[in-house]
Backbone as CSV, one residue per row, in Angstrom:
resi,resn,N_x,N_y,N_z,CA_x,CA_y,CA_z,C_x,C_y,C_z
1,UNK,-0.768,-6.323,-2.928,-1.691,-6.236,-4.071,-2.498,-4.949,-3.983
2,UNK,-2.754,-4.360,-5.137,-3.612,-3.176,-5.217,-4.906,-3.550,-5.935
3,UNK,-6.012,-3.203,-5.315,-7.333,-3.478,-5.885,-7.985,-2.173,-6.310
4,UNK,-8.591,-2.168,-7.478,-9.355,-1.008,-7.943,-10.843,-1.250,-7.717
5,UNK,-11.497,-0.268,-7.140,-12.956,-0.274,-6.985,-13.513,0.768,-7.932
6,UNK,-14.311,0.341,-8.891,-14.880,1.263,-9.876,-16.374,1.381,-9.620
7,UNK,-16.795,2.594,-9.310,-18.186,2.843,-8.924,-19.046,3.130,-10.150
8,UNK,-20.025,2.257,-10.390,-20.876,2.370,-11.593,-22.361,2.243,-11.252
9,UNK,-22.727,2.503,-10.007,-24.115,2.288,-9.584,-24.840,3.588,-9.284
10,UNK,-24.318,4.705,-9.789,-24.949,6.000,-9.519,-26.305,6.152,-10.184
11,UNK,-27.010,7.196,-9.819,-28.372,7.408,-10.316,-28.417,8.049,-11.695
12,UNK,-27.329,8.704,-12.122,-27.279,9.390,-13.427,-28.411,10.392,-13.580
13,UNK,-28.789,11.036,-12.490,-29.924,11.958,-12.510,-29.698,13.134,-13.450
14,UNK,-28.528,13.745,-13.368,-28.256,14.907,-14.210,-27.949,14.520,-15.646
15,UNK,-27.610,13.260,-15.860,-27.300,12.803,-17.209,-28.560,12.463,-17.995
16,UNK,-29.466,11.725,-17.365,-30.647,11.251,-18.104,-31.879,11.138,-17.221
17,UNK,-31.917,11.933,-16.134,-33.021,11.821,-15.168,-33.176,10.399,-14.654
18,UNK,-32.042,9.684,-14.580,-32.047,8.337,-14.032,-32.482,7.249,-14.996
19,UNK,-32.715,7.592,-16.261,-33.213,6.601,-17.218,-32.102,5.699,-17.749
20,UNK,-30.896,6.239,-17.912,-29.787,5.483,-18.491,-28.559,5.609,-17.606
21,UNK,-27.871,4.500,-17.396,-26.628,4.520,-16.643,-25.537,5.128,-17.518
22,UNK,-25.021,6.264,-17.109,-24.053,6.974,-17.952,-22.764,6.178,-18.150
23,UNK,-22.409,5.302,-17.199,-21.163,4.553,-17.357,-21.261,3.483,-18.437
24,UNK,-22.498,3.212,-18.896,-22.698,2.251,-19.986,-22.835,2.936,-21.347
25,UNK,-22.823,4.251,-21.366,-22.910,4.978,-22.633,-21.630,4.771,-23.436
26,UNK,-21.764,4.745,-24.744,-20.631,4.455,-25.616,-19.804,5.721,-25.869
27,UNK,-18.503,5.574,-25.670,-17.533,6.639,-25.946,-16.391,6.029,-26.735
28,UNK,-16.204,6.484,-27.954,-15.144,5.979,-28.825,-15.212,4.453,-28.965
29,UNK,-16.422,3.941,-29.157,-16.596,2.538,-29.482,-16.701,1.585,-28.315
30,UNK,-16.665,2.092,-27.068,-16.773,1.207,-25.905,-17.481,1.938,-24.785
31,UNK,-18.075,1.216,-23.832,-18.755,1.885,-22.720,-17.774,2.731,-21.906
32,UNK,-18.297,3.776,-21.326,-17.462,4.690,-20.548,-16.668,3.955,-19.479
33,UNK,-17.293,3.017,-18.761,-16.585,2.346,-17.662,-15.403,1.533,-18.154
34,UNK,-15.467,1.018,-19.399,-14.398,0.169,-19.912,-13.100,0.935,-20.135
35,UNK,-13.200,2.229,-20.383,-11.980,3.024,-20.533,-11.164,2.970,-19.245
36,UNK,-11.839,3.074,-18.097,-11.147,3.004,-16.811,-10.634,1.591,-16.538
37,UNK,-11.451,0.585,-16.823,-11.028,-0.806,-16.621,-9.720,-1.072,-17.365
38,UNK,-9.661,-0.683,-18.622,-8.477,-0.952,-19.434,-7.262,-0.187,-18.923
39,UNK,-7.492,1.021,-18.412,-6.363,1.806,-17.905,-5.801,1.186,-16.633
40,UNK,-6.672,0.712,-15.734,-6.176,0.056,-14.520,-5.423,-1.224,-14.868
41,UNK,-5.935,-1.990,-15.811,-5.237,-3.207,-16.224,-3.862,-2.883,-16.784
42,UNK,-3.752,-1.793,-17.530,-2.463,-1.405,-18.118,-1.444,-1.010,-17.061
43,UNK,-1.931,-0.676,-15.863,-1.046,-0.282,-14.754,-0.719,-1.447,-13.831
44,UNK,-1.083,-2.648,-14.237,-0.758,-3.818,-13.443,-1.720,-4.107,-12.314
45,UNK,-2.873,-3.431,-12.306,-3.902,-3.720,-11.300,-4.678,-4.945,-11.785
46,UNK,-4.499,-6.050,-11.102,-5.074,-7.313,-11.563,-6.424,-7.632,-10.946
47,UNK,-6.775,-6.918,-9.880,-8.035,-7.191,-9.195,-8.910,-5.945,-9.291
48,UNK,-10.046,-6.075,-9.935,-10.956,-4.955,-10.146,-12.352,-5.353,-9.677
49,UNK,-12.918,-4.522,-8.816,-14.281,-4.739,-8.326,-15.175,-3.661,-8.921
50,UNK,-16.217,-4.095,-9.604,-17.191,-3.178,-10.181,-18.415,-3.122,-9.284
51,UNK,-18.781,-1.918,-8.883,-19.966,-1.714,-8.047,-21.101,-1.293,-8.971
52,UNK,-22.135,-2.130,-9.056,-23.197,-1.920,-10.041,-24.557,-2.160,-9.406
53,UNK,-25.592,-1.782,-10.136,-26.941,-2.173,-9.754,-27.129,-3.632,-10.164
54,UNK,-27.781,-4.395,-9.311,-27.848,-5.834,-9.531,-28.493,-6.182,-10.876
55,UNK,-29.481,-5.418,-11.282,-30.168,-5.727,-12.541,-29.329,-5.376,-13.768
56,UNK,-28.268,-4.575,-13.564,-27.426,-4.163,-14.692,-26.153,-4.995,-14.812
57,UNK,-25.936,-5.899,-13.898,-24.698,-6.688,-13.924,-24.444,-7.355,-15.284
58,UNK,-25.445,-7.997,-15.932,-25.176,-8.634,-17.232,-24.721,-7.635,-18.303
59,UNK,-25.158,-6.388,-18.195,-24.769,-5.379,-19.176,-23.292,-5.034,-19.067
60,UNK,-22.748,-5.129,-17.862,-21.318,-4.873,-17.653,-20.489,-6.107,-18.012
61,UNK,-20.978,-7.277,-17.635,-20.207,-8.510,-17.826,-19.844,-8.735,-19.286
62,UNK,-20.721,-8.404,-20.189,-20.477,-8.759,-21.588,-19.332,-7.971,-22.219
63,UNK,-18.913,-6.900,-21.571,-17.833,-6.088,-22.131,-16.464,-6.412,-21.526
64,UNK,-16.432,-7.174,-20.440,-15.175,-7.384,-19.736,-14.281,-8.376,-20.472
65,UNK,-12.990,-8.101,-20.533,-12.055,-9.051,-21.155,-11.849,-10.263,-20.274
66,UNK,-11.284,-11.307,-20.843,-11.054,-12.529,-20.088,-9.891,-12.381,-19.119
67,UNK,-8.883,-11.574,-19.496,-7.751,-11.403,-18.596,-8.130,-10.488,-17.435
68,UNK,-7.414,-10.609,-16.335,-7.725,-9.807,-15.153,-8.682,-10.555,-14.235
69,UNK,-8.774,-10.100,-13.031,-9.652,-10.711,-12.042,-10.762,-9.720,-11.724
70,UNK,-11.968,-10.022,-12.140,-13.085,-9.120,-11.967,-14.124,-9.717,-11.028
71,UNK,-14.722,-8.869,-10.220,-15.845,-9.299,-9.396,-16.827,-8.146,-9.289
72,UNK,-18.031,-8.466,-8.834,-19.090,-7.473,-8.746,-19.631,-7.410,-7.324
73,UNK,-20.000,-6.212,-6.902,-20.798,-6.046,-5.694,-21.931,-5.086,-6.034
74,UNK,-22.962,-5.138,-5.223,-24.144,-4.311,-5.476,-23.966,-2.942,-4.825
75,UNK,-24.370,-1.902,-5.520,-24.279,-0.550,-5.005,-25.228,-0.304,-3.844
76,UNK,-24.900,0.697,-3.031,-25.732,1.057,-1.891,-26.466,2.365,-2.114
77,UNK,-27.157,2.839,-1.082,-27.937,4.070,-1.190,-27.051,5.308,-1.310
78,UNK,-25.906,5.276,-0.616,-24.966,6.384,-0.663,-23.662,5.915,-1.309
79,UNK,-22.866,6.886,-1.771,-21.575,6.521,-2.346,-20.765,5.685,-1.365
80,UNK,-20.713,6.123,-0.107,-19.912,5.413,0.885,-20.442,4.009,1.147
81,UNK,-21.758,3.806,1.000,-22.320,2.462,1.149,-21.847,1.558,0.013
82,UNK,-21.765,2.122,-1.192,-21.270,1.351,-2.329,-19.816,0.947,-2.120
83,UNK,-19.011,1.901,-1.650,-17.608,1.592,-1.370,-17.512,0.533,-0.276
84,UNK,-18.314,0.669,0.755,-18.275,-0.267,1.873,-18.621,-1.680,1.414
85,UNK,-19.570,-1.814,0.511,-19.921,-3.142,0.005,-18.728,-3.796,-0.680
86,UNK,-17.919,-2.983,-1.365,-16.709,-3.516,-1.990,-15.650,-3.847,-0.949
87,UNK,-15.515,-3.000,0.061,-14.505,-3.227,1.100,-14.727,-4.538,1.842
88,UNK,-15.967,-4.976,1.909,-16.281,-6.216,2.630,-15.676,-7.452,1.975
89,UNK,-15.299,-7.347,0.712,-14.719,-8.500,0.014,-13.236,-8.288,-0.288
90,UNK,-12.620,-7.322,0.400,-11.202,-7.017,0.212,-10.469,-7.230,1.528
91,UNK,-9.284,-7.791,1.471,-8.464,-7.969,2.666,-8.078,-6.608,3.235
92,UNK,-8.051,-6.512,4.563,-7.804,-5.224,5.215,-6.452,-4.621,4.881
93,UNK,-5.462,-5.446,4.586,-4.124,-4.915,4.332,-3.880,-4.528,2.886
94,UNK,-4.866,-4.696,2.032,-4.686,-4.363,0.617,-4.749,-2.859,0.393
95,UNK,-3.947,-2.395,-0.566,-4.067,-1.031,-1.037,-5.227,-0.967,-2.024
96,UNK,-5.985,0.117,-1.972,-7.138,0.240,-2.870,-7.115,1.577,-3.595
97,UNK,-7.672,1.554,-4.794,-7.874,2.752,-5.607,-9.360,2.836,-5.914
98,UNK,-10.018,3.863,-5.437,-11.465,4.009,-5.607,-11.717,5.051,-6.688
99,UNK,-12.422,4.645,-7.732,-12.543,5.494,-8.920,-13.989,5.601,-9.376
100,UNK,-14.349,6.784,-9.846,-15.661,6.995,-10.450,-15.682,6.348,-11.829
101,UNK,-16.630,5.442,-12.041,-16.749,4.836,-13.358,-17.072,5.832,-14.450
102,UNK,-17.508,7.028,-14.056,-17.850,8.075,-15.018,-16.661,8.977,-15.349
103,UNK,-15.448,8.570,-14.955,-14.228,9.309,-15.336,-13.420,8.419,-16.286
104,UNK,-13.741,8.441,-17.580,-13.116,7.497,-18.510,-11.692,7.851,-18.924
105,UNK,-11.242,9.079,-18.667,-9.946,9.504,-19.192,-8.850,9.539,-18.138
106,UNK,-9.003,8.767,-17.079,-7.934,8.677,-16.086,-6.679,8.147,-16.775
107,UNK,-5.529,8.712,-16.437,-4.288,8.327,-17.097,-3.517,7.308,-16.268
108,UNK,-2.665,6.552,-16.943,-1.797,5.613,-16.244,-0.844,6.354,-15.318
109,UNK,-0.382,7.505,-15.746,0.530,8.298,-14.915,-0.125,8.671,-13.587
110,UNK,-1.382,9.110,-13.632,-2.083,9.490,-12.410,-2.316,8.281,-11.513
111,UNK,-2.744,7.174,-12.099,-2.963,5.955,-11.318,-1.686,5.551,-10.593
112,UNK,-0.572,5.554,-11.303,0.688,5.124,-10.704,1.178,6.097,-9.636
113,UNK,0.977,7.386,-9.837,1.381,8.363,-8.828,0.643,8.134,-7.517
114,UNK,-0.655,7.873,-7.620,-1.455,7.651,-6.412,-1.085,6.326,-5.770
115,UNK,-0.977,5.288,-6.578,-0.649,3.956,-6.063,0.674,3.975,-5.301
116,UNK,1.642,4.712,-5.806,2.966,4.740,-5.174,2.982,5.489,-3.844
117,UNK,2.005,6.355,-3.614,1.993,7.160,-2.391,1.079,6.609,-1.295
118,UNK,0.363,5.537,-1.582,-0.520,4.963,-0.563,0.311,4.439,0.600
119,UNK,-0.077,4.815,1.803,0.626,4.397,3.016,-0.387,4.333,4.155
120,UNK,-0.049,3.634,5.241,-0.964,3.584,6.389,-1.314,4.973,6.908
121,UNK,-2.552,5.131,7.350,-3.057,6.369,7.956,-3.073,7.539,6.977
122,UNK,-3.192,7.239,5.695,-3.120,8.277,4.671,-4.108,7.984,3.554
123,UNK,-4.740,9.036,3.065,-5.555,8.940,1.849,-4.937,9.863,0.811
124,UNK,-4.749,9.349,-0.389,-4.113,10.108,-1.469,-5.179,10.521,-2.479
125,UNK,-5.225,11.817,-2.812,-6.257,12.315,-3.728,-5.616,13.164,-4.822
126,UNK,-6.149,13.084,-6.045,-5.705,13.984,-7.105,-6.492,15.295,-7.054
127,UNK,-5.805,16.406,-7.247,-6.450,17.711,-7.147,-6.111,18.563,-8.367
128,UNK,-7.018,19.482,-8.670,-6.822,20.463,-9.737,-7.025,21.849,-9.134
129,UNK,-6.028,22.744,-9.225,-6.219,24.100,-8.699,-7.323,24.825,-9.463
130,UNK,-8.039,25.685,-8.772,-9.075,26.472,-9.423,-8.442,27.595,-10.230
131,UNK,-8.905,27.776,-11.457,-8.410,28.859,-12.311,-9.394,30.023,-12.384
132,UNK,-10.584,29.825,-11.875,-11.618,30.849,-11.942,-11.661,31.663,-10.655
133,UNK,-12.141,32.887,-10.775,-12.481,33.652,-9.575,-13.656,32.952,-8.896
134,UNK,-13.655,32.946,-7.568,-14.660,32.188,-6.834,-15.389,33.076,-5.835
135,UNK,-16.658,32.750,-5.623,-17.475,33.421,-4.625,-18.226,32.366,-3.820
136,UNK,-18.538,32.688,-2.579,-19.391,31.845,-1.757,-20.572,32.681,-1.285
137,UNK,-21.750,32.059,-1.257,-22.946,32.785,-0.862,-23.196,32.608,0.631
138,UNK,-23.346,33.718,1.322,-23.677,33.725,2.744,-24.714,34.802,2.998
139,UNK,-25.801,34.381,3.651,-26.845,35.336,4.038,-27.338,36.160,2.842
140,UNK,-27.447,35.508,1.685,-27.982,36.162,0.504,-26.996,37.023,-0.264
141,UNK,-25.727,37.064,0.163,-24.713,37.860,-0.525,-23.550,36.981,-0.965
142,UNK,-22.813,37.449,-1.977,-21.661,36.729,-2.479,-20.371,37.342,-1.935
143,UNK,-19.463,36.480,-1.482,-18.198,36.927,-0.925,-17.053,36.209,-1.644
144,UNK,-15.970,36.937,-1.883,-14.818,36.383,-2.579,-14.134,35.295,-1.755
145,UNK,-13.568,34.314,-2.482,-12.752,33.252,-1.883,-11.375,33.302,-2.536
146,UNK,-10.359,33.090,-1.754,-8.998,33.019,-2.291,-8.854,31.736,-3.102
147,UNK,-8.831,31.866,-4.419,-8.824,30.674,-5.270,-7.544,29.858,-5.139
148,UNK,-6.468,30.460,-4.633,-5.225,29.709,-4.462,-5.347,28.638,-3.384
149,UNK,-6.410,28.714,-2.594,-6.615,27.745,-1.516,-7.771,26.797,-1.809
150,UNK,-8.279,26.828,-3.044,-9.429,25.996,-3.411,-9.023,25.040,-4.536
151,UNK,-9.392,23.778,-4.389,-9.022,22.758,-5.361,-10.232,21.903,-5.721
152,UNK,-10.261,21.453,-6.955,-11.245,20.464,-7.381,-10.655,19.078,-7.148
153,UNK,-11.462,18.184,-6.621,-10.996,16.850,-6.253,-11.440,15.836,-7.306
154,UNK,-10.529,14.936,-7.660,-10.819,13.911,-8.641,-10.685,12.519,-8.005
155,UNK,-10.840,11.515,-8.824,-10.520,10.138,-8.445,-9.604,9.591,-9.536
156,UNK,-8.856,8.498,-9.222,-8.998,7.614,-8.067,-8.418,8.208,-6.788
157,UNK,-8.968,7.750,-5.665,-8.426,8.077,-4.355,-7.891,6.784,-3.746
158,UNK,-6.709,6.876,-3.136,-6.033,5.674,-2.675,-5.828,5.629,-1.175
159,UNK,-5.931,4.436,-0.609,-5.708,4.247,0.828,-5.578,2.758,1.105
160,UNK,-5.465,2.410,2.388,-5.445,1.009,2.820,-6.875,0.588,3.148
161,UNK,-7.293,-0.537,2.631,-8.699,-0.956,2.700,-9.243,-0.992,4.124
162,UNK,-8.527,-1.621,5.039,-9.035,-1.795,6.395,-9.258,-0.489,7.119
163,UNK,-8.425,0.508,6.823,-8.578,1.796,7.478,-9.860,2.497,7.037
164,UNK,-10.121,2.464,5.743,-11.347,3.104,5.255,-12.575,2.353,5.757
165,UNK,-12.495,1.034,5.786,-13.609,0.227,6.303,-13.930,0.624,7.751
166,UNK,-12.897,0.749,8.559,-13.080,1.120,9.962,-13.697,2.507,10.101
167,UNK,-13.267,3.436,9.250,-13.797,4.797,9.317,-15.263,4.849,8.906
168,UNK,-15.620,4.117,7.858,-17.016,4.130,7.419,-17.928,3.451,8.443
169,UNK,-17.408,2.488,9.154,-18.191,1.877,10.238,-18.335,2.844,11.412
170,UNK,-17.251,3.511,11.746,-17.256,4.439,12.876,-18.174,5.624,12.635
171,UNK,-18.150,6.147,11.421,-18.924,7.352,11.100,-20.113,7.021,10.199
172,UNK,-20.767,5.926,10.472,-21.847,5.460,9.596,-22.932,6.515,9.393
173,UNK,-23.229,7.284,10.413,-24.300,8.273,10.310,-23.917,9.532,9.572
174,UNK,-22.630,9.692,9.254,-22.164,10.868,8.522,-22.375,10.656,7.018
175,UNK,-22.375,11.782,6.272,-22.457,11.688,4.810,-21.158,12.240,4.239
176,UNK,-20.491,11.444,3.419,-19.211,11.848,2.842,-19.325,11.919,1.314
177,UNK,-18.835,13.019,0.760,-18.858,13.164,-0.697,-17.752,12.360,-1.363
178,UNK,-16.665,12.107,-0.630,-15.610,11.256,-1.157,-14.936,10.537,-0.001
179,UNK,-14.004,9.664,-0.325,-13.382,8.827,0.696,-12.408,9.616,1.556
180,UNK,-11.764,10.601,0.972,-10.825,11.419,1.727,-11.508,12.130,2.887
181,UNK,-12.793,12.444,2.744,-13.513,13.165,3.797,-13.578,12.354,5.085
182,UNK,-13.622,11.027,4.975,-13.644,10.187,6.170,-12.301,10.253,6.886
183,UNK,-11.213,10.281,6.116,-9.882,10.428,6.711,-9.743,11.796,7.372
184,UNK,-10.244,12.813,6.697,-10.205,14.164,7.256,-10.977,14.225,8.576
185,UNK,-12.144,13.590,8.611,-12.967,13.574,9.815,-12.215,12.942,10.985
186,UNK,-11.419,11.936,10.696,-10.721,11.198,11.744,-9.436,11.876,12.198
187,UNK,-8.967,12.862,11.437,-7.708,13.520,11.760,-6.503,12.876,11.102
188,UNK,-6.719,11.843,10.288,-5.613,11.222,9.568,-5.234,12.070,8.361
189,UNK,-4.107,11.755,7.749,-3.558,12.582,6.678,-4.318,12.402,5.370
190,UNK,-4.535,13.509,4.692,-4.998,13.506,3.307,-3.931,14.251,2.510
191,UNK,-3.273,13.538,1.615,-2.232,14.165,0.814,-2.668,14.209,-0.648
192,UNK,-2.117,15.150,-1.388,-2.573,15.365,-2.757,-1.465,15.136,-3.770
193,UNK,-1.885,14.760,-4.950,-1.023,14.746,-6.126,-1.739,15.560,-7.191
194,UNK,-0.983,16.092,-8.127,-1.603,16.897,-9.176,-2.450,16.018,-10.081
195,UNK,-3.707,16.399,-10.230,-4.613,15.667,-11.098,-4.394,16.014,-12.556
196,UNK,-5.353,15.652,-13.380,-5.256,15.844,-14.819,-6.546,16.491,-15.302
197,UNK,-6.437,17.605,-16.006,-7.632,18.300,-16.484,-8.486,17.428,-17.386
198,UNK,-7.862,16.474,-18.063,-8.620,15.607,-18.961,-9.378,14.511,-18.212
199,UNK,-9.120,14.373,-16.933,-9.787,13.351,-16.119,-11.183,13.847,-15.714
200,UNK,-11.972,14.167,-16.720,-13.283,14.773,-16.488,-14.290,13.712,-16.030
201,UNK,-15.255,14.156,-15.259,-16.340,13.280,-14.835,-17.547,13.533,-15.729
202,UNK,-18.079,12.470,-16.301,-19.262,12.590,-17.148,-20.472,12.803,-16.237
203,UNK,-20.998,14.009,-16.280,-22.156,14.363,-15.464,-23.371,14.646,-16.329
204,UNK,-23.168,15.347,-17.445,-24.232,15.631,-18.407,-23.819,15.087,-19.772
205,UNK,-24.742,15.061,-20.693,-24.431,14.538,-22.024,-23.409,15.402,-22.750
206,UNK,-23.344,16.675,-22.399,-22.347,17.557,-23.000,-20.933,17.119,-22.635
207,UNK,-20.792,16.485,-21.472,-19.466,16.036,-21.045,-18.930,14.911,-21.928
208,UNK,-19.814,14.132,-22.533,-19.362,13.094,-23.461,-18.708,13.739,-24.675
209,UNK,-19.264,14.849,-25.134,-18.663,15.572,-26.255,-17.267,16.051,-25.898
210,UNK,-17.108,16.558,-24.672,-15.801,17.020,-24.221,-14.819,15.860,-24.128
211,UNK,-15.255,14.747,-23.562,-14.374,13.583,-23.447,-13.977,13.063,-24.826
212,UNK,-14.918,13.057,-25.753,-14.620,12.605,-27.115,-13.586,13.522,-27.768
213,UNK,-13.671,14.817,-27.494,-12.688,15.762,-28.017,-11.295,15.437,-27.482
214,UNK,-11.200,15.199,-26.172,-9.907,14.869,-25.579,-9.336,13.587,-26.177
215,UNK,-10.193,12.580,-26.355,-9.735,11.317,-26.929,-9.212,11.524,-28.348
216,UNK,-9.944,12.298,-29.137,-9.524,12.543,-30.513,-8.212,13.311,-30.547
217,UNK,-8.074,14.296,-29.670,-6.859,15.094,-29.613,-5.651,14.247,-29.227
218,UNK,-5.912,13.221,-28.421,-4.818,12.396,-27.923,-4.506,11.200,-28.816
219,UNK,-5.226,11.072,-29.900,-4.931,9.964,-30.809,-3.507,10.116,-31.343
220,UNK,-2.788,9.034,-31.313,-1.400,9.078,-31.760,-0.429,9.193,-30.613
221,UNK,-0.896,9.626,-29.434,-0.018,9.656,-28.263,0.038,8.262,-27.658
222,UNK,1.163,7.945,-27.035,1.286,6.637,-26.387,0.534,6.615,-25.070
223,UNK,0.427,7.778,-24.425,-0.238,7.835,-23.126,-0.918,9.182,-22.987
224,UNK,-1.999,9.218,-22.255,-2.664,10.495,-21.960,-3.028,10.539,-20.504
């Protein structure tokens, strides 16, 4: 069985200074998080765990369809704490897909590519090559970076539940920006699949406009 963990308990600081949960904002007639829920269901993922703030749980529940198996866990202080809370209710041998609830345009093709590559001792991540010239700041100066070696990382990220649980327990004092970083820290494999430019993360309100554009452009297509 493959379980999807959808993270919806973020602070939304850059979106609304923390006043509104961006995953509950309406995009094309439904909350942002529901776009991901429906896409995972379309890929045969029957078990979905939503990580939310406890006081917001009723706001999410009212949008969920009757089909599928849904459960909730409470978010933690850090992203990895939120993931860990979900891992505690998942069997160690299950394959998992961990996704940002603020990425509403994840495609079925991407979900299936990642799901098919999940294996023991491996974390699978979607990546987008950088198209821009890049610089890094050191000691007050900017230095060029070889953009062919730099990638933007997306979600969902896939792995075996028990392995990630063990890593987050082992490296509890570390801070990880994503789940693959824990695998990297341990020396286990992190493998990539090509991501999708339309799999944007809603960070500011301007990003909703971009996502709405992609949705409108894709109207009439069977899949995006």
